[in-house]
C-alpha positions as CSV (number, residue, x, y, z in Angstrom):
1,M,19.0,-34.1,-54.6
2,H,21.6,-36.1,-52.9
3,L,25.0,-34.7,-52.0
4,T,27.9,-37.1,-52.6
5,R,31.0,-37.0,-50.5
6,M,33.1,-33.9,-51.4
7,K,36.6,-34.8,-50.4
8,K,36.6,-35.3,-46.6
9,Y,35.0,-32.0,-45.6
10,V,31.3,-32.1,-46.4
11,E,29.0,-35.1,-46.3
12,A,25.3,-35.5,-46.5
13,A,23.8,-37.0,-43.3
14,W,20.1,-37.0,-44.2
15,T,17.5,-35.4,-46.5
16,V,13.8,-34.8,-45.8
17,E,11.0,-33.2,-47.8
18,K,10.3,-29.6,-46.7
19,E,6.8,-29.2,-45.2
20,A,4.4,-26.7,-46.8
21,D,4.3,-24.5,-43.7
22,F,8.1,-24.5,-43.3
23,D,9.3,-21.5,-41.3
24,L,13.1,-20.8,-41.7
25,R,13.4,-18.8,-38.5
26,R,11.6,-21.5,-36.5
27,F,13.7,-24.2,-38.0
28,A,17.0,-22.4,-37.3
29,L,16.0,-21.7,-33.7
30,G,15.2,-25.4,-33.3
31,V,18.7,-26.2,-34.6
32,L,20.2,-23.9,-32.0
33,E,18.2,-25.6,-29.2
34,I,19.4,-29.0,-30.3
35,A,23.0,-27.7,-30.5
36,K,22.7,-26.5,-26.9
37,D,21.4,-29.9,-25.8
38,N,24.1,-31.7,-27.6
39,L,26.8,-29.4,-26.2
40,Q,25.4,-29.9,-22.7
41,K,25.4,-33.7,-23.1
42,D,28.7,-34.2,-25.0
43,G,30.8,-31.2,-24.0
44,E,31.5,-30.4,-27.6
45,L,29.6,-29.7,-30.8
46,V,30.0,-31.3,-34.2
47,A,29.7,-28.6,-36.9
48,A,26.6,-29.1,-39.0
49,A,24.8,-27.3,-41.8
50,F,21.4,-27.5,-43.4
51,I,20.9,-26.8,-47.1
52,V,17.4,-25.6,-47.6
53,T,16.0,-25.9,-51.2
54,S,12.5,-25.2,-52.4
55,S,11.4,-28.8,-51.6
56,Q,14.0,-30.3,-49.2
57,I,16.2,-29.8,-46.1
58,Q,19.5,-31.6,-46.2
59,C,21.6,-32.0,-43.1
60,V,25.3,-31.9,-43.9
61,S,28.2,-32.7,-41.6
62,V,31.1,-30.3,-41.9
63,D,34.4,-31.9,-41.0
64,F,37.7,-30.0,-40.3
65,A,40.6,-30.2,-38.0
66,D,41.9,-26.6,-38.0
67,H,41.3,-23.1,-39.3
68,E,42.7,-23.8,-42.8
69,E,40.6,-26.9,-43.2
70,K,37.6,-25.0,-41.9
71,T,38.0,-22.5,-44.7
72,V,38.2,-25.3,-47.3
73,A,35.2,-27.2,-45.8
74,Y,33.0,-24.1,-45.9
75,E,34.0,-23.4,-49.5
76,H,32.8,-27.0,-50.3
77,L,29.6,-26.4,-48.4
78,V,28.9,-23.2,-50.4
79,E,29.6,-25.1,-53.6
80,A,27.1,-27.8,-52.5
81,A,24.5,-25.2,-51.6
82,C,24.9,-23.5,-55.0
83,A,24.8,-26.8,-56.9
84,A,21.5,-27.6,-55.0
85,K,20.1,-24.2,-55.9
86,A,19.6,-23.7,-52.2
87,L,17.3,-20.9,-51.0
88,A,19.1,-20.8,-47.6
89,L,22.0,-22.3,-45.7
90,V,21.8,-22.7,-41.9
91,T,25.1,-23.3,-40.1
92,C,25.8,-24.0,-36.4
93,N,29.3,-24.0,-35.0
94,D,31.1,-23.8,-31.7
95,A,33.2,-20.6,-31.8
96,Y,34.9,-17.9,-29.7
97,W,33.0,-14.6,-29.1
98,D,34.0,-11.1,-28.2
99,N,31.2,-8.5,-27.9
100,N,33.8,-5.6,-28.2
101,A,34.8,-6.3,-31.8
102,S,35.6,-2.7,-32.9
103,P,36.9,-1.9,-36.4
104,E,40.4,-1.4,-34.8
105,Y,40.2,-4.8,-33.1
106,L,39.1,-6.5,-36.3
107,E,42.1,-5.0,-38.3
108,G,44.4,-6.9,-36.1
109,Y,42.4,-10.1,-36.2
110,Y,44.0,-13.4,-37.1
111,P,42.7,-17.0,-36.9
112,G,42.9,-18.2,-33.2
113,K,43.2,-14.7,-31.8
114,L,40.0,-14.9,-29.7
115,A,41.0,-18.3,-28.2
116,A,44.5,-17.0,-27.5
117,E,43.0,-14.0,-25.6
118,G,40.7,-16.2,-23.6
119,A,37.5,-15.0,-25.2
120,K,34.2,-16.7,-24.3
121,E,33.0,-19.7,-26.1
122,C,29.8,-19.4,-28.0
123,L,27.4,-21.2,-30.3
124,M,27.1,-19.4,-33.6
125,L,24.0,-20.0,-35.7
126,T,23.9,-18.4,-39.1
127,V,21.2,-18.2,-41.7
128,S,22.1,-16.9,-45.1
129,G,21.4,-17.3,-48.7
130,P,20.9,-15.6,-52.1
131,A,17.4,-14.5,-51.1
132,V,17.8,-14.3,-47.3
133,Q,19.2,-11.4,-45.2
134,T,22.0,-12.9,-43.2
135,W,20.9,-13.5,-39.7
136,C,23.2,-14.6,-36.8
137,V,22.4,-15.7,-33.3
138,D,25.4,-16.0,-30.9
139,V,24.9,-17.7,-27.5
140,A,28.0,-17.3,-25.2
141,Y,28.5,-20.0,-22.7
142,E,30.8,-21.0,-19.8
143,R,31.9,-24.4,-18.7
144,V,31.3,-24.7,-14.9
145,G,32.4,-28.1,-13.7
146,N,30.6,-30.7,-15.7
147,T,27.8,-28.4,-16.9
148,I,27.5,-25.6,-19.5
149,V,25.9,-22.3,-18.5
150,F,24.4,-20.5,-21.5
151,G,24.1,-16.7,-21.7
152,A,21.4,-14.7,-23.5
153,P,21.2,-15.0,-27.3
154,A,22.6,-12.0,-29.3
155,E,21.0,-11.5,-32.7
156,S,22.5,-9.6,-35.6
157,F,21.3,-9.0,-39.2
158,G,23.1,-8.3,-42.4
159,D,26.6,-9.3,-41.1
160,E,29.3,-10.5,-43.5
161,I,30.3,-14.1,-42.6
162,G,34.0,-14.8,-43.5
163,F,33.5,-18.6,-44.1
164,L,30.5,-17.9,-46.3
165,D,32.2,-15.3,-48.6
166,N,31.0,-16.9,-51.8
167,W,27.4,-17.1,-50.6
168,R,25.6,-13.9,-51.6
169,K,23.4,-11.9,-49.3
170,G,19.9,-11.3,-50.4
171,S,16.9,-9.3,-49.3
172,V,14.2,-11.6,-47.8
173,N,13.8,-10.7,-44.1
174,T,14.3,-13.4,-41.4
175,Q,13.2,-11.1,-38.6
């Protein structure tokens, strides 16, 4: 399965055969460690996703310039995952994080609110799919001079992920 260029938002970077002993959780945590290394070296993170099928892993670059384009890019990513009959989708993004997101706070949410309020930056790793319970790992970080100081990872299970609305939650456990 090879993904062709879908407009300017989603493009296949590479594809490898999935090993027989593939472990989704271990793979996703490896993606997070590489993202941390890249952020430390480059000072920024290029959004990436991995489409996991029964036989392959495909790395996909996700390109967007703003919140509106991000929504469109992730719609294309979900379409590509569905077309590939993916078992799981692993995404890793740079985002803003607030650990006090009460229902009242979320009611007043708008794109860019966390950045405007000076929320912490974080790496957000998400594993989801039609047969996978959604699993997220957020790692808050601070920029101190020329270095990045990472906080402890915070895991959550079963969350709704706005950019992945069309990607159904399932029941296989990733814990």
